[in-house]
N, CA, C and O atoms as CSV, one atom per row, in Angstrom:
chain,resi,resn,atom,element,x,y,z
A,1,MET,N,N,-13.505,-51.596,8.957
A,1,MET,CA,C,-14.424,-50.488,8.871
A,1,MET,C,C,-14.164,-49.468,9.989
A,1,MET,O,O,-14.200,-48.260,9.755
A,2,ARG,N,N,-13.905,-49.964,11.196
A,2,ARG,CA,C,-13.634,-49.057,12.317
A,2,ARG,C,C,-12.369,-48.233,12.070
A,2,ARG,O,O,-12.311,-47.053,12.413
A,3,ILE,N,N,-11.375,-48.859,11.481
A,3,ILE,CA,C,-10.134,-48.145,11.196
A,3,ILE,C,C,-10.406,-47.025,10.201
A,3,ILE,O,O,-9.874,-45.924,10.345
A,4,LEU,N,N,-11.221,-47.294,9.203
A,4,LEU,CA,C,-11.561,-46.273,8.213
A,4,LEU,C,C,-12.309,-45.111,8.866
A,4,LEU,O,O,-12.018,-43.949,8.582
A,5,LEU,N,N,-13.261,-45.414,9.731
A,5,LEU,CA,C,-14.008,-44.359,10.435
A,5,LEU,C,C,-13.091,-43.529,11.328
A,5,LEU,O,O,-13.224,-42.307,11.393
A,6,ALA,N,N,-12.172,-44.183,12.009
A,6,ALA,CA,C,-11.233,-43.468,12.873
A,6,ALA,C,C,-10.332,-42.553,12.041
A,6,ALA,O,O,-10.065,-41.417,12.432
A,7,ALA,N,N,-9.871,-43.047,10.903
A,7,ALA,CA,C,-9.012,-42.237,10.041
A,7,ALA,C,C,-9.756,-41.008,9.513
A,7,ALA,O,O,-9.188,-39.917,9.450
A,8,VAL,N,N,-11.008,-41.181,9.139
A,8,VAL,CA,C,-11.821,-40.063,8.651
A,8,VAL,C,C,-12.032,-39.045,9.776
A,8,VAL,O,O,-11.945,-37.839,9.543
A,9,ALA,N,N,-12.307,-39.519,10.988
A,9,ALA,CA,C,-12.514,-38.612,12.125
A,9,ALA,C,C,-11.257,-37.806,12.420
A,9,ALA,O,O,-11.341,-36.604,12.670
A,10,VAL,N,N,-10.106,-38.444,12.395
A,10,VAL,CA,C,-8.842,-37.743,12.642
A,10,VAL,C,C,-8.592,-36.716,11.542
A,10,VAL,O,O,-8.167,-35.597,11.830
A,11,ALA,N,N,-8.844,-37.075,10.305
A,11,ALA,CA,C,-8.642,-36.145,9.190
A,11,ALA,C,C,-9.570,-34.936,9.310
A,11,ALA,O,O,-9.168,-33.815,8.998
A,12,MET,N,N,-10.788,-35.151,9.753
A,12,MET,CA,C,-11.727,-34.047,9.918
A,12,MET,C,C,-11.274,-33.110,11.031
A,12,MET,O,O,-11.365,-31.890,10.887
A,13,LEU,N,N,-10.792,-33.657,12.126
A,13,LEU,CA,C,-10.299,-32.820,13.223
A,13,LEU,C,C,-9.086,-32.018,12.792
A,13,LEU,O,O,-8.981,-30.836,13.120
A,14,ALA,N,N,-8.178,-32.631,12.071
A,14,ALA,CA,C,-6.989,-31.913,11.612
A,14,ALA,C,C,-7.373,-30.788,10.675
A,14,ALA,O,O,-6.706,-29.754,10.652
A,15,GLY,N,N,-8.413,-30.960,9.915
A,15,GLY,CA,C,-8.875,-29.930,9.001
A,15,GLY,C,C,-9.512,-28.752,9.701
A,15,GLY,O,O,-9.738,-27.715,9.077
A,16,CYS,N,N,-9.806,-28.884,10.978
A,16,CYS,CA,C,-10.460,-27.811,11.722
A,16,CYS,C,C,-9.482,-26.828,12.341
A,16,CYS,O,O,-9.892,-25.759,12.792
A,17,ALA,N,N,-8.204,-27.161,12.374
A,17,ALA,CA,C,-7.226,-26.238,12.950
A,17,ALA,C,C,-7.097,-25.021,12.043
A,17,ALA,O,O,-7.411,-25.086,10.855
A,18,THR,N,N,-6.639,-23.924,12.603
A,18,THR,CA,C,-6.469,-22.707,11.815
A,18,THR,C,C,-5.263,-22.830,10.891
A,18,THR,O,O,-4.391,-23.672,11.102
A,19,SER,N,N,-5.225,-21.986,9.872
A,19,SER,CA,C,-4.132,-22.002,8.901
A,19,SER,C,C,-3.479,-20.630,8.834
A,19,SER,O,O,-4.173,-19.614,8.861
A,20,PRO,N,N,-2.145,-20.587,8.746
A,20,PRO,CA,C,-1.464,-19.292,8.660
A,20,PRO,C,C,-1.842,-18.559,7.373
A,20,PRO,O,O,-2.110,-19.174,6.341
A,21,ILE,N,N,-1.855,-17.248,7.464
A,21,ILE,CA,C,-2.101,-16.398,6.304
A,21,ILE,C,C,-1.069,-15.279,6.337
A,21,ILE,O,O,-0.854,-14.678,7.389
A,22,PRO,N,N,-0.428,-14.986,5.216
A,22,PRO,CA,C,0.522,-13.863,5.208
A,22,PRO,C,C,-0.185,-12.560,5.564
A,22,PRO,O,O,-1.323,-12.336,5.154
A,23,SER,N,N,0.482,-11.712,6.319
A,23,SER,CA,C,-0.154,-10.459,6.757
A,23,SER,C,C,-0.591,-9.607,5.577
A,23,SER,O,O,-1.563,-8.859,5.686
A,24,GLU,N,N,0.107,-9.707,4.451
A,24,GLU,CA,C,-0.263,-8.928,3.272
A,24,GLU,C,C,-1.586,-9.386,2.673
A,24,GLU,O,O,-2.251,-8.615,1.981
A,25,GLN,N,N,-1.976,-10.636,2.930
A,25,GLN,CA,C,-3.219,-11.173,2.383
A,25,GLN,C,C,-4.373,-11.123,3.391
A,25,GLN,O,O,-5.532,-11.287,3.012
A,26,ALA,N,N,-4.064,-10.900,4.653
A,26,ALA,CA,C,-5.097,-10.848,5.687
A,26,ALA,C,C,-5.847,-9.523,5.621
A,26,ALA,O,O,-5.323,-8.523,5.129
A,27,ASP,N,N,-7.073,-9.528,6.122
A,27,ASP,CA,C,-7.868,-8.306,6.186
A,27,ASP,C,C,-7.342,-7.424,7.314
A,27,ASP,O,O,-6.981,-7.940,8.372
A,28,PRO,N,N,-7.290,-6.121,7.117
A,28,PRO,CA,C,-6.867,-5.248,8.218
A,28,PRO,C,C,-7.944,-5.193,9.299
A,28,PRO,O,O,-9.139,-5.226,9.004
A,29,VAL,N,N,-7.512,-5.109,10.534
A,29,VAL,CA,C,-8.454,-4.957,11.646
A,29,VAL,C,C,-9.139,-3.591,11.491
A,29,VAL,O,O,-8.462,-2.586,11.269
A,30,PRO,N,N,-10.470,-3.545,11.604
A,30,PRO,CA,C,-11.147,-2.244,11.511
A,30,PRO,C,C,-10.664,-1.282,12.590
A,30,PRO,O,O,-10.316,-1.699,13.694
A,31,GLY,N,N,-10.647,-0.008,12.266
A,31,GLY,CA,C,-10.177,1.019,13.196
A,31,GLY,C,C,-10.901,1.016,14.525
A,31,GLY,O,O,-10.333,1.428,15.536
A,32,SER,N,N,-12.146,0.559,14.546
A,32,SER,CA,C,-12.911,0.526,15.798
A,32,SER,C,C,-12.378,-0.504,16.786
A,32,SER,O,O,-12.724,-0.467,17.966
A,33,ARG,N,N,-11.525,-1.437,16.305
A,33,ARG,CA,C,-10.947,-2.447,17.189
A,33,ARG,C,C,-9.440,-2.277,17.361
A,33,ARG,O,O,-8.762,-3.192,17.828
A,34,LEU,N,N,-8.915,-1.116,16.990
A,34,LEU,CA,C,-7.506,-0.763,17.222
A,34,LEU,C,C,-7.476,0.302,18.307
A,34,LEU,O,O,-8.157,1.321,18.188
A,35,PHE,N,N,-6.694,0.082,19.368
A,35,PHE,CA,C,-6.774,0.945,20.541
A,35,PHE,C,C,-5.510,1.726,20.862
A,35,PHE,O,O,-5.595,2.778,21.497
A,36,SER,N,N,-4.354,1.256,20.452
A,36,SER,CA,C,-3.122,1.963,20.795
A,36,SER,C,C,-2.019,1.650,19.797
A,36,SER,O,O,-2.121,0.723,18.994
A,37,TYR,N,N,-0.954,2.457,19.869
A,37,TYR,CA,C,0.229,2.307,19.020
A,37,TYR,C,C,-0.103,2.419,17.532
A,37,TYR,O,O,0.441,1.679,16.713
A,38,GLN,N,N,-0.988,3.337,17.189
A,38,GLN,CA,C,-1.400,3.488,15.800
A,38,GLN,C,C,-0.714,4.639,15.072
A,38,GLN,O,O,-0.826,4.750,13.852
A,39,LYS,N,N,-0.009,5.490,15.801
A,39,LYS,CA,C,0.686,6.613,15.171
A,39,LYS,C,C,2.193,6.427,15.318
A,39,LYS,O,O,2.686,6.173,16.418
A,40,PRO,N,N,2.932,6.556,14.198
A,40,PRO,CA,C,4.396,6.427,14.290
A,40,PRO,C,C,4.990,7.468,15.232
A,40,PRO,O,O,4.569,8.625,15.248
A,41,VAL,N,N,5.976,7.034,16.016
A,41,VAL,CA,C,6.707,7.930,16.906
A,41,VAL,C,C,8.153,7.997,16.419
A,41,VAL,O,O,8.567,7.168,15.608
A,42,SER,N,N,8.908,8.948,16.891
A,42,SER,CA,C,10.298,9.099,16.481
A,42,SER,C,C,11.072,7.810,16.769
A,42,SER,O,O,11.004,7.278,17.877
A,43,GLY,N,N,11.803,7.312,15.777
A,43,GLY,CA,C,12.601,6.099,15.943
A,43,GLY,C,C,11.762,4.848,16.118
A,43,GLY,O,O,12.204,3.893,16.757
A,44,TYR,N,N,10.556,4.837,15.559
A,44,TYR,CA,C,9.644,3.724,15.783
A,44,TYR,C,C,10.085,2.438,15.086
A,44,TYR,O,O,10.905,2.438,14.168
A,45,SER,N,N,9.505,1.355,15.564
A,45,SER,CA,C,9.626,0.036,14.960
A,45,SER,C,C,8.210,-0.451,14.690
A,45,SER,O,O,7.242,0.090,15.225
A,46,THR,N,N,8.102,-1.459,13.870
A,46,THR,CA,C,6.786,-1.968,13.502
A,46,THR,C,C,6.583,-3.359,14.069
A,46,THR,O,O,7.459,-4.218,13.974
A,47,LEU,N,N,5.430,-3.568,14.655
A,47,LEU,CA,C,5.029,-4.859,15.194
A,47,LEU,C,C,3.752,-5.254,14.465
A,47,LEU,O,O,2.773,-4.508,14.481
A,48,ILE,N,N,3.754,-6.422,13.826
A,48,ILE,CA,C,2.593,-6.891,13.071
A,48,ILE,C,C,2.095,-8.174,13.712
A,48,ILE,O,O,2.864,-9.113,13.917
A,49,VAL,N,N,0.794,-8.212,14.031
A,49,VAL,CA,C,0.173,-9.405,14.607
A,49,VAL,C,C,-0.945,-9.838,13.663
A,49,VAL,O,O,-1.845,-9.057,13.355
A,50,THR,N,N,-0.880,-11.081,13.210
A,50,THR,CA,C,-1.856,-11.626,12.277
A,50,THR,C,C,-2.479,-12.867,12.884
A,50,THR,O,O,-1.782,-13.717,13.438
A,51,ARG,N,N,-3.789,-12.964,12.777
A,51,ARG,CA,C,-4.498,-14.149,13.278
A,51,ARG,C,C,-4.776,-15.083,12.116
A,51,ARG,O,O,-5.213,-14.651,11.049
A,52,ASP,N,N,-4.522,-16.359,12.326
A,52,ASP,CA,C,-4.761,-17.383,11.310
A,52,ASP,C,C,-6.219,-17.372,10.848
A,52,ASP,O,O,-7.105,-16.863,11.535
A,53,THR,N,N,-6.440,-17.943,9.675
A,53,THR,CA,C,-7.802,-18.149,9.185
A,53,THR,C,C,-8.268,-19.523,9.634
A,53,THR,O,O,-7.456,-20.376,9.991
A,54,GLY,N,N,-9.563,-19.732,9.615
A,54,GLY,CA,C,-10.110,-21.044,9.938
A,54,GLY,C,C,-11.312,-20.948,10.839
A,54,GLY,O,O,-11.594,-19.910,11.438
A,55,PHE,N,N,-12.008,-22.054,10.919
A,55,PHE,CA,C,-13.262,-22.130,11.664
A,55,PHE,C,C,-13.054,-22.143,13.175
A,55,PHE,O,O,-13.830,-21.537,13.914
A,56,VAL,N,N,-12.010,-22.833,13.637
A,56,VAL,CA,C,-11.801,-22.997,15.080
A,56,VAL,C,C,-11.561,-21.644,15.745
A,56,VAL,O,O,-10.647,-20.913,15.362
A,57,GLY,N,N,-12.375,-21.315,16.731
A,57,GLY,CA,C,-12.237,-20.067,17.465
A,57,GLY,C,C,-12.680,-18.843,16.689
A,57,GLY,O,O,-12.485,-17.715,17.144
A,58,GLY,N,N,-13.275,-19.053,15.520
A,58,GLY,CA,C,-13.666,-17.928,14.680
A,58,GLY,C,C,-14.776,-17.073,15.256
A,58,GLY,O,O,-15.012,-15.965,14.773
A,59,GLY,N,N,-15.463,-17.562,16.276
A,59,GLY,CA,C,-16.580,-16.824,16.853
A,59,GLY,C,C,-16.181,-15.779,17.876
A,59,GLY,O,O,-17.038,-15.048,18.373
A,60,CYS,N,N,-14.898,-15.690,18.202
A,60,CYS,CA,C,-14.472,-14.693,19.186
A,60,CYS,C,C,-13.188,-14.010,18.709
A,60,CYS,O,O,-12.383,-14.599,17.988
A,61,ASN,N,N,-13.023,-12.781,19.121
A,61,ASN,CA,C,-11.821,-12.023,18.778
A,61,ASN,C,C,-10.707,-12.312,19.769
A,61,ASN,O,O,-10.963,-12.640,20.928
A,62,ALA,N,N,-9.486,-12.191,19.311
A,62,ALA,CA,C,-8.321,-12.302,20.186
A,62,ALA,C,C,-7.957,-10.894,20.658
A,62,ALA,O,O,-7.849,-9.969,19.853
A,63,THR,N,N,-7.772,-10.744,21.951
A,63,THR,CA,C,-7.348,-9.459,22.505
A,63,THR,C,C,-5.831,-9.436,22.560
A,63,THR,O,O,-5.210,-10.308,23.168
A,64,VAL,N,N,-5.237,-8.436,21.923
A,64,VAL,CA,C,-3.781,-8.289,21.887
A,64,VAL,C,C,-3.396,-7.075,22.723
A,64,VAL,O,O,-3.984,-6.001,22.593
A,65,SER,N,N,-2.399,-7.263,23.583
A,65,SER,CA,C,-1.860,-6.164,24.395
A,65,SER,C,C,-0.367,-6.063,24.153
A,65,SER,O,O,0.309,-7.062,23.909
A,66,ILE,N,N,0.132,-4.847,24.225
A,66,ILE,CA,C,1.569,-4.599,24.109
A,66,ILE,C,C,1.998,-3.885,25.382
A,66,ILE,O,O,1.495,-2.809,25.705
A,67,ASP,N,N,2.936,-4.497,26.101
A,67,ASP,CA,C,3.414,-3.965,27.382
A,67,ASP,C,C,2.253,-3.718,28.350
A,67,ASP,O,O,2.245,-2.721,29.072
A,68,GLY,N,N,1.285,-4.621,28.363
A,68,GLY,CA,C,0.153,-4.534,29.285
A,68,GLY,C,C,-0.931,-3.562,28.868
A,68,GLY,O,O,-1.895,-3.364,29.607
A,69,ARG,N,N,-0.798,-2.960,27.719
A,69,ARG,CA,C,-1.769,-1.969,27.232
A,69,ARG,C,C,-2.608,-2.595,26.114
A,69,ARG,O,O,-2.068,-2.989,25.080
A,70,LYS,N,N,-3.921,-2.688,26.319
A,70,LYS,CA,C,-4.803,-3.274,25.309
A,70,LYS,C,C,-4.626,-2.513,24.000
A,70,LYS,O,O,-4.775,-1.292,23.949
A,71,SER,N,N,-4.304,-3.260,22.937
A,71,SER,CA,C,-3.953,-2.624,21.677
A,71,SER,C,C,-4.904,-2.939,20.532
A,71,SER,O,O,-5.081,-2.115,19.635
A,72,ALA,N,N,-5.521,-4.124,20.549
A,72,ALA,CA,C,-6.431,-4.489,19.458
A,72,ALA,C,C,-7.248,-5.707,19.815
A,72,ALA,O,O,-6.908,-6.466,20.723
A,73,GLU,N,N,-8.328,-5.878,19.085
A,73,GLU,CA,C,-9.111,-7.109,19.087
A,73,GLU,C,C,-9.092,-7.610,17.655
A,73,GLU,O,O,-9.594,-6.950,16.746
A,74,ILE,N,N,-8.504,-8.793,17.462
A,74,ILE,CA,C,-8.252,-9.305,16.120
A,74,ILE,C,C,-9.120,-10.528,15.849
A,74,ILE,O,O,-9.116,-11.489,16.619
A,75,GLY,N,N,-9.867,-10.482,14.743
A,75,GLY,CA,C,-10.705,-11.595,14.323
A,75,GLY,C,C,-9.938,-12.551,13.421
A,75,GLY,O,O,-8.810,-12.272,13.017
A,76,SER,N,N,-10.556,-13.669,13.116
A,76,SER,CA,C,-9.966,-14.682,12.245
A,76,SER,C,C,-9.610,-14.083,10.885
A,76,SER,O,O,-10.435,-13.416,10.260
A,77,GLY,N,N,-8.381,-14.322,10.434
A,77,GLY,CA,C,-7.935,-13.842,9.128
A,77,GLY,C,C,-7.651,-12.358,9.062
A,77,GLY,O,O,-7.615,-11.784,7.974
A,78,GLU,N,N,-7.448,-11.723,10.216
A,78,GLU,CA,C,-7.168,-10.282,10.250
A,78,GLU,C,C,-5.737,-10.007,10.714
A,78,GLU,O,O,-5.093,-10.855,11.330
A,79,THR,N,N,-5.261,-8.812,10.405
A,79,THR,CA,C,-3.916,-8.400,10.802
A,79,THR,C,C,-3.943,-6.971,11.336
A,79,THR,O,O,-4.753,-6.151,10.902
A,80,ALA,N,N,-3.058,-6.684,12.271
A,80,ALA,CA,C,-2.943,-5.338,12.838
A,80,ALA,C,C,-1.481,-4.941,12.848
A,80,ALA,O,O,-0.597,-5.758,13.108
A,81,LYS,N,N,-1.242,-3.669,12.559
A,81,LYS,CA,C,0.113,-3.112,12.545
A,81,LYS,C,C,0.205,-2.077,13.663
A,81,LYS,O,O,-0.672,-1.227,13.818
A,82,PHE,N,N,1.281,-2.168,14.435
A,82,PHE,CA,C,1.488,-1.253,15.552
A,82,PHE,C,C,2.841,-0.561,15.385
A,82,PHE,O,O,3.810,-1.172,14.932
A,83,PHE,N,N,2.894,0.711,15.755
A,83,PHE,CA,C,4.125,1.491,15.706
A,83,PHE,C,C,4.600,1.695,17.140
A,83,PHE,O,O,4.019,2.476,17.894
A,84,VAL,N,N,5.660,0.985,17.505
A,84,VAL,CA,C,6.146,0.997,18.880
A,84,VAL,C,C,7.548,1.585,18.939
A,84,VAL,O,O,8.282,1.534,17.952
A,85,PRO,N,N,7.927,2.145,20.085
A,85,PRO,CA,C,9.315,2.594,20.223
A,85,PRO,C,C,10.262,1.394,20.073
A,85,PRO,O,O,9.920,0.284,20.481
A,86,ALA,N,N,11.416,1.605,19.507
A,86,ALA,CA,C,12.397,0.532,19.388
A,86,ALA,C,C,12.759,0.034,20.779
A,86,ALA,O,O,12.732,0.796,21.745
A,87,GLY,N,N,13.102,-1.256,20.879
A,87,GLY,CA,C,13.503,-1.826,22.158
A,87,GLY,C,C,12.709,-3.070,22.502
A,87,GLY,O,O,12.131,-3.723,21.633
A,88,GLU,N,N,12.693,-3.383,23.788
A,88,GLU,CA,C,12.035,-4.604,24.270
A,88,GLU,C,C,10.570,-4.346,24.593
A,88,GLU,O,O,10.206,-3.320,25.168
A,89,HIS,N,N,9.750,-5.299,24.207
A,89,HIS,CA,C,8.308,-5.234,24.472
A,89,HIS,C,C,7.795,-6.623,24.819
A,89,HIS,O,O,8.384,-7.632,24.433
A,90,ILE,N,N,6.694,-6.660,25.548
A,90,ILE,CA,C,5.986,-7.903,25.814
A,90,ILE,C,C,4.668,-7.840,25.051
A,90,ILE,O,O,3.855,-6.941,25.265
A,91,VAL,N,N,4.470,-8.811,24.156
A,91,VAL,CA,C,3.246,-8.910,23.365
A,91,VAL,C,C,2.434,-10.049,23.962
A,91,VAL,O,O,2.964,-11.135,24.197
A,92,SER,N,N,1.150,-9.806,24.209
A,92,SER,CA,C,0.306,-10.849,24.781
A,92,SER,C,C,-0.985,-10.969,23.999
A,92,SER,O,O,-1.431,-10.022,23.351
A,93,ALA,N,N,-1.584,-12.166,24.073
A,93,ALA,CA,C,-2.854,-12.414,23.396
A,93,ALA,C,C,-3.669,-13.395,24.219
A,93,ALA,O,O,-3.127,-14.279,24.882
A,94,SER,N,N,-4.980,-13.220,24.163
A,94,SER,CA,C,-5.908,-14.177,24.763
A,94,SER,C,C,-7.137,-14.235,23.862
A,94,SER,O,O,-7.526,-13.233,23.264
A,95,ALA,N,N,-7.745,-15.420,23.771
A,95,ALA,CA,C,-8.921,-15.583,22.915
A,95,ALA,C,C,-9.739,-16.781,23.360
A,95,ALA,O,O,-9.202,-17.792,23.814
A,96,CYS,N,N,-11.029,-16.650,23.223
A,96,CYS,CA,C,-11.958,-17.767,23.402
A,96,CYS,C,C,-11.812,-18.460,24.756
A,96,CYS,O,O,-11.958,-19.679,24.846
A,97,GLY,N,N,-11.530,-17.704,25.792
A,97,GLY,CA,C,-11.414,-18.280,27.128
A,97,GLY,C,C,-10.089,-18.960,27.405
A,97,GLY,O,O,-9.899,-19.511,28.488
A,98,ASN,N,N,-9.166,-18.935,26.451
A,98,ASN,CA,C,-7.840,-19.511,26.676
A,98,ASN,C,C,-7.046,-18.589,27.579
A,98,ASN,O,O,-7.334,-17.395,27.668
A,99,GLY,N,N,-6.061,-19.135,28.237
A,99,GLY,CA,C,-5.201,-18.323,29.085
A,99,GLY,C,C,-4.376,-17.352,28.261
A,99,GLY,O,O,-4.331,-17.433,27.033
A,100,LEU,N,N,-3.744,-16.461,28.937
A,100,LEU,CA,C,-2.914,-15.434,28.325
A,100,LEU,C,C,-1.604,-16.042,27.825
A,100,LEU,O,O,-0.942,-16.785,28.549
A,101,LYS,N,N,-1.239,-15.724,26.591
A,101,LYS,CA,C,0.061,-16.123,26.033
A,101,LYS,C,C,0.885,-14.866,25.873
A,101,LYS,O,O,0.396,-13.865,25.349
A,102,GLU,N,N,2.127,-14.902,26.315
A,102,GLU,CA,C,3.004,-13.733,26.221
A,102,GLU,C,C,4.315,-14.111,25.536
A,102,GLU,O,O,4.840,-15.211,25.708
A,103,ARG,N,N,4.824,-13.159,24.754
A,103,ARG,CA,C,6.101,-13.342,24.081
A,103,ARG,C,C,6.890,-12.043,24.155
A,103,ARG,O,O,6.317,-10.954,24.172
A,104,GLU,N,N,8.206,-12.173,24.199
A,104,GLU,CA,C,9.083,-11.007,24.217
A,104,GLU,C,C,9.441,-10.635,22.788
A,104,GLU,O,O,9.673,-11.504,21.948
A,105,ALA,N,N,9.484,-9.346,22.521
A,105,ALA,CA,C,9.896,-8.850,21.209
A,105,ALA,C,C,10.926,-7.760,21.415
A,105,ALA,O,O,10.643,-6.752,22.061
A,106,ASN,N,N,12.103,-7.948,20.881
A,106,ASN,CA,C,13.152,-6.929,20.920
A,106,ASN,C,C,13.300,-6.422,19.496
A,106,ASN,O,O,13.768,-7.146,18.618
A,107,ILE,N,N,12.902,-5.183,19.272
A,107,ILE,CA,C,12.844,-4.654,17.914
A,107,ILE,C,C,13.831,-3.502,17.759
A,107,ILE,O,O,13.845,-2.564,18.556
A,108,LYS,N,N,14.643,-3.590,16.732
A,108,LYS,CA,C,15.619,-2.538,16.444
A,108,LYS,C,C,14.915,-1.326,15.831
A,108,LYS,O,O,13.831,-1.469,15.265
A,109,PRO,N,N,15.516,-0.130,15.935
A,109,PRO,CA,C,14.915,1.049,15.297
A,109,PRO,C,C,14.690,0.808,13.801
A,109,PRO,O,O,15.605,0.397,13.087
A,110,GLY,N,N,13.493,1.061,13.347
A,110,GLY,CA,C,13.146,0.845,11.944
A,110,GLY,C,C,12.871,-0.603,11.592
A,110,GLY,O,O,12.535,-0.911,10.448
A,111,GLY,N,N,13.010,-1.498,12.564
A,111,GLY,CA,C,12.816,-2.927,12.319
A,111,GLY,C,C,11.353,-3.342,12.384
A,111,GLY,O,O,10.486,-2.563,12.779
A,112,THR,N,N,11.100,-4.581,11.987
A,112,THR,CA,C,9.754,-5.144,12.008
A,112,THR,C,C,9.794,-6.529,12.627
A,112,THR,O,O,10.665,-7.333,12.297
A,113,LYS,N,N,8.858,-6.814,13.523
A,113,LYS,CA,C,8.666,-8.157,14.091
A,113,LYS,C,C,7.244,-8.574,13.787
A,113,LYS,O,O,6.318,-7.764,13.848
A,114,ARG,N,N,7.077,-9.855,13.458
A,114,ARG,CA,C,5.757,-10.397,13.135
A,114,ARG,C,C,5.417,-11.538,14.091
A,114,ARG,O,O,6.265,-12.361,14.435
A,115,PHE,N,N,4.161,-11.562,14.504
A,115,PHE,CA,C,3.639,-12.640,15.331
A,115,PHE,C,C,2.351,-13.154,14.715
A,115,PHE,O,O,1.657,-12.426,14.005
A,116,ARG,N,N,2.034,-14.423,14.992
A,116,ARG,CA,C,0.764,-14.982,14.547
A,116,ARG,C,C,0.036,-15.604,15.720
A,116,ARG,O,O,0.643,-16.144,16.644
A,117,ILE,N,N,-1.273,-15.513,15.658
A,117,ILE,CA,C,-2.150,-16.130,16.647
A,117,ILE,C,C,-2.787,-17.329,15.968
A,117,ILE,O,O,-3.408,-17.194,14.914
A,118,SER,N,N,-2.635,-18.497,16.567
A,118,SER,CA,C,-3.222,-19.720,16.014
A,118,SER,C,C,-4.039,-20.421,17.095
A,118,SER,O,O,-3.788,-20.261,18.289
A,119,ILE,N,N,-5.012,-21.193,16.653
A,119,ILE,CA,C,-5.837,-21.991,17.561
A,119,ILE,C,C,-5.954,-23.375,16.949
A,119,ILE,O,O,-6.365,-23.512,15.797
A,120,ASP,N,N,-5.592,-24.416,17.720
A,120,ASP,CA,C,-5.670,-25.770,17.167
A,120,ASP,C,C,-7.057,-26.375,17.405
A,120,ASP,O,O,-7.919,-25.751,18.024
A,121,SER,N,N,-7.254,-27.592,16.908
A,121,SER,CA,C,-8.575,-28.219,16.984
A,121,SER,C,C,-9.015,-28.512,18.415
A,121,SER,O,O,-10.196,-28.769,18.652
A,122,ALA,N,N,-8.090,-28.478,19.370
A,122,ALA,CA,C,-8.429,-28.661,20.784
A,122,ALA,C,C,-8.708,-27.320,21.461
A,122,ALA,O,O,-8.825,-27.255,22.685
A,123,MET,N,N,-8.815,-26.243,20.662
A,123,MET,CA,C,-9.079,-24.885,21.143
A,123,MET,C,C,-7.936,-24.321,21.979
A,123,MET,O,O,-8.165,-23.465,22.833
A,124,SER,N,N,-6.719,-24.784,21.749
A,124,SER,CA,C,-5.542,-24.255,22.431
A,124,SER,C,C,-4.945,-23.147,21.572
A,124,SER,O,O,-4.577,-23.378,20.420
A,125,MET,N,N,-4.849,-21.951,22.130
A,125,MET,CA,C,-4.347,-20.792,21.398
A,125,MET,C,C,-2.852,-20.628,21.619
A,125,MET,O,O,-2.329,-20.951,22.685
A,126,ASP,N,N,-2.168,-20.116,20.589
A,126,ASP,CA,C,-0.744,-19.821,20.729
A,126,ASP,C,C,-0.436,-18.486,20.052
A,126,ASP,O,O,-1.107,-18.084,19.101
A,127,LEU,N,N,0.573,-17.825,20.551
A,127,LEU,CA,C,1.112,-16.589,19.977
A,127,LEU,C,C,2.577,-16.895,19.703
A,127,LEU,O,O,3.338,-17.199,20.621
A,128,SER,N,N,2.969,-16.813,18.428
A,128,SER,CA,C,4.334,-17.209,18.091
A,128,SER,C,C,4.939,-16.282,17.047
A,128,SER,O,O,4.220,-15.698,16.236
A,129,PRO,N,N,6.276,-16.149,17.069
A,129,PRO,CA,C,6.943,-15.368,16.024
A,129,PRO,C,C,6.722,-16.063,14.686
A,129,PRO,O,O,6.579,-17.284,14.634
A,130,THR,N,N,6.693,-15.295,13.618
A,130,THR,CA,C,6.455,-15.866,12.305
A,130,THR,C,C,7.143,-15.060,11.220
A,130,THR,O,O,7.510,-13.903,11.423
A,131,SER,N,N,7.310,-15.677,10.082
A,131,SER,CA,C,7.814,-14.959,8.912
A,131,SER,C,C,6.669,-14.573,7.994
A,131,SER,O,O,6.878,-13.904,6.982
A,132,PHE,N,N,5.448,-14.995,8.346
A,132,PHE,CA,C,4.265,-14.659,7.547
A,132,PHE,C,C,3.922,-13.230,7.813
A,132,PHE,O,O,2.957,-12.712,7.253
């Protein structure tokens, strides 16, 4: 009986982690929570950041910065598109009291890079490259 209860508890915890969602299916971040890189510039590249869906961490927005400049606050199941100059950038995210996660993005002119924000059942947030 104890083994069955333990298995059910583990299954419930695993079900609480966030799930990836393709950026095309995610809700767009409202304009009131988009702060920078919203207008295309000459030779621009596109950076897309999508936050997973799910209950874990759903009560707080993730703050996304590009090159140290606050760019958006993204809620669960939302996506934001940024128009950045081609080249190297540092993308960072923080949410729900988790520490800052940073990733490097080198984007070619006219290119697109995608990142996802996920939070596991232990409330550990990650920012990672994705094909979603």
